[in-house]
C-alpha positions, 0 to 999 in steps of 0.5 A: 879062504873067506866064506860066501857070507863073509864076502856078502854079510848083508842079504839083499832080501830074506829069501836068499838068507842063510836061515831061509835057504837052510830051512828049504834045502831038502827041496833040492839035491844040494845048495851052491854058493857061487862067487867070482874067482878074485880077491874081492868079489862083487857078486854072488849067487846062492842057488839050489841044484835039482835035476841038472838045473841051477835054481834061484829061487828053489822054494820062494817067490824070488831069488837073485844075486848077492852083491857088494854095492848097488852102484857096481859097474854094469861090466862087472854084472856082465862078467858074472852072468856070463861066467855062470854059463861057463860054470854050468858047462864045466859042471855038466849042468843043463839049465839056469833059472832065475827070478829077480826080486821086485824093484823095491828091494834094489832098483838100480842093481835090478836094472843092470841085471835085466840089461846084462841077462838080456845082452848075455843071451838069457831068455826072458819069460813073460814078466810078472806085474808086482805091486807095492804100497808106499807106506811113508806116503799113506796118509790115512786115506785111499787115493781112489774115490771108490775105495774110500767109499767101500771102506766107509761101507765096511765101517757101517757094516761093523767089521772088526780087525784083529791080529790073532796069536793062538795056533787054531785061530792062525790055522783058521786064517790060513784055511780061509785063504786056502779056500779063497784061492781054490775058489778062483783056481789059484794054487797055494804052494805052502801048507799051514805047517810050512808057514809056521816053520817060516815063522820061526825065522822072522815075525809072521803076522796073522790077521782076520776081519770079523763081522759084528756077530763074530764070523770071519770074513777076510784074513791075511798072513804077512812076513816082517822079514825085512827091516823096511819092507813087509811081505804079503804072503797070503790074503783074501776074503770069503763069500760072506766078506765080499759084500761087506767090503771086508778086503777094503777094511783089511787093506786100510787096517794093514796099511795103517798098522804097518805104517805105525810100526815104521815100515816103509813099504808093503810088498803085495806080490804079483798079480799074474799067472804065468805072466798073464795079469789077473785084472781084478786082483791088479785093479784092487791093489792099484785102487788101494794105493798100489804101485806096479812094476815088473818082476823078471824071470830068466833062463838059459840052457846049454842049447842056447848058443847065442852068447853075447858080450 
């Protein structure tokens, strides 16, 4: 019998990869690898079980399915998501919770998943708005006039952009972001040690923007965990950096840096809390060349009896 990873040698994104799942497996009671009961399964699911709930993800921004080909038949997706409910009932589990990745990872397959999950009776939470940067289209200038002007102001303010390597400097980068999120009432779900542990799986970059006198004004932490897409884990400024346009300066330098490294896209994550958009955050991303799309989450419990085919 082939193993799950032999059926699906490629991970659709890093948050369902074996190293990442193994790093976080202690956060659930057990890990399950679910595939169709046939010789050549086309879909699979790696998930965690906790308190009778199938969770994908269980410690990541998004999870979702493994699949052989993005152009697989919609009927195959239908069969798999319905069989998930049969499996849940057979195993005495209470609920399934799924968050799919943003469309930049696999838009065609995502479309079929969303359609199938809705038609199969899964309930959709409010979708989150996720934003990304097309680095291939970035030509060294922001498309929005105000953002171009803010970047010019940052240059006149003498800001300095740099990547940091020393542990204490990286901790400073993290602490600035932690204080930023606390200031705006946004939780941070990873400790500095968590971030460093993930850094053992893939290159993790720490950046800071400093004033001409050496004070840190903004910072960011980014995962190079995908061959084409960089993931923005955390980034933000402080009260010193805001009037100096430190975030505009950080964004321009990040876009330029990762474009030069040959990446195609930069995943900026969601701009929502429980599906409600954060106007300021979303506006910032879109005015700095960001494109927005929906990131979907679904759930189904054994009290939901409306099973459609």
